[in-house]
Phi, psi and omega in degrees: 000316183302318183294316183302305188284328177296317178298312181306311186292313184296315185310313188267353193229015179305326179283345185296324181298339185270355182250032190290347184276348180260166195294325177214159174231159182257123183264195180305148174051031181077005185291160184250136169242115191262138168281165187255137176235124183297120173297151179293122186086357176074212176287128185253010178084010178291163176292132180207153185236131180223159178246131180246104180272135182204173180250019183289140175284185186290331179293338188254334182307322183288331178290310176297323178289332175294320180294323181293323177302314173289325169306321178292336174298320179284323186227072189297339182270004174262106183268123185252111174270124181265119167252102178236045181274343184253124182255326182287136190285328173295317178291325181301305185293323179300313183299322179285324176301318175292324173298320178295325182289345172254359180079019183243029178298149178298179173276315182230144175206146161311151175197158164248172189293321184292329180293314182298319179301319175297306185300329184289346175291342174254009174061040194260345185258134183280127167288135184279332191299326191287344191226321199239355180253160180310136172094015183266350183091359177248024186297333186266002178284137181235172175226145177261141171277169179296338180269008176097342178286162186235156167215165181295140177296314180269190174282135169277165180302324182295324178292318175296322178293337180285330176297143170299123196307316181288329177293320183288316185294339179300334182291000181226049184245027189258004174086001179237018175060030176241151182257113185257346180217163169240150179286141179251310178200139189234157179215163172215187179258143175226172178253116175267138178221154185279096191295326180298310175296321182289324176289328183285332185256003181056041180273147180261138178287129189281141174250339177239167178291323179296320179294318179301319178298321176294321176290318177310310183297322177298316185298314187283339164296319176294306182242092185291351178267350185265171167246130192290317185229133169251128184244118185299310189249112174300319184292321173301313184299315180298309191291316177301325179289318177298319179295315185290324176273356182068040183254145182295142170240296171223162177225143179292331182247155174066216183290106181303324198258097185236032189267356182267093179215170186291327179294322184283325174298327189287315179292327176300314180299319180298320178288325171305315180297318181295320180297316185292334182263005182060033170279333197211132165230165178223169187303311183287323182285330180264344182062033173209154175293150178296334183296329180293318184286324179299306186298324182272011181059028173267353165217158187242002167226144183217120179259117182208188186283144172296332179289351181239024188298324181306331180288343177269010185274115175287071187296157169228175191299332190262014179087342180275177178274143179295335170208156182294135173255122172263160174226136186210159172304150176301149174300157185230160166290313180229105191295342181270352179228066184299147179225121181223139184285143182250126181226194183090158197285145161255180178231137172241160179242129182264149183287150181215160182292325178279109181296333184280342170289322177292317174299317174297318181299319176298308184308314178296317185294320180297316182294316185288326181277342188244343183292119184296316186295312181293317178302316184291318180295313175303322174297312187297323185266359183234332190090351174287149176283143171298152183262357179238149180298318189293338181287317177300331186268349179291153183293320180295324183278327177298319176300318180298312178297331181285350179260036179278068180248191185275060174230169180300314181296320177303321179299311178302315184296322181291319174305317181296317186298320181297310180307318185295321184292320184287329183293341180275354177262127184299121170081012184289312181275142180226154170227148182276159178302143180253117176207171177296117184111349178295329177289322179304311177305308183305311182293322183289330182281326172300320176288321179304307181292324180296315186291325177292318176302324182276355173127350178294144182295151180296320179300314186288324177293314180296314177305321178290316176299317177290326179296312182300318179291312183290329177295319180299306186302312183298326178292343181273000000 
């Protein structure tokens, strides 16, 4: 599906990226992608209707809806239609790519960086620097609320500085010095471990991969029927090892696909040895999420997303946890220079013929990404980390973090604390280069690692992954 829609979008709109300076461009099948021109006076309070496409599940839909109700107290004439019917990320980006090709894209959407790289081949995503970020020439423009109060239309420098720096910088990783997204909610990976088991057997929580190997050997000696560690995402494991080792994975320029090298082959070989020794399993090799194995005490460590922390809760009938769960950063090659993958949705704004739709979209994005109450509640109910420092400093969120105990909510609080601590370390969070084919590379290195663990030769697995990536690139 990804390849089909990517090819459709690319086939008719390669010229669009070259025409950003004119009033409108023509996309696939004759569809029109309009550039934005700031109306004189900005948003004037007129009635306008916009669509916000996202992947929130039922547990978060009510949090988003409540925030939009508060947004409408400020801007009652902006009607926001929420489209959260598609939950799978690949299907979600394919759907939007198809909508762009017909000129029917939503106004605002959740996104990952590789999605934006795809959409930008049709010049469809609004760069925020030119209009809404400090230094754009519109700093003195204000917008009125329904009660008559005013606020700056764009972000102030103080608001920009309030975003977690690594989260904010992700919006400008496309090689053209433009910012296309703002962070909505972020996650990383952490290691959950059975603290009851670790304490009973005097095991040390590993901080490096060498220490992890030692602990895994001790665990399988204690419980010969277990697997020591479950890792949910093969792709994340491969890419994180590249980042921690300083080894090439993908490149924004030139040959994008640079993951076939001796360093990467060596760590894949090491992981294969761990798999054969029952030190390691993954979601695809075991055909289960690691959280299921962890809760059933079939593994004693589980590495997964902070956004899924509630799934690591080994609940019992009385509401407490069946065993104590510890949370720690994932192991590192160099624990003094940690490297952690940054995931979780950002939001982008699509260009539209009606400039007031674009302005209304911006006001919604600004509200959702800077509002302390919403950011706190979304984090508490999802496990994702807030994207602003002021949320962490609010009394309500401090109270939430103070409940970092051995409950499901406490588990979420502890993962959020780790995200905050890592965000304060320069360079700890990383994102891979975003280009057409970056999502293909991610998928293929995950398949590569899975097939090697299951018995495919390293030579064949690397050759196949590289072939698939380059074949995809040629098709574009």
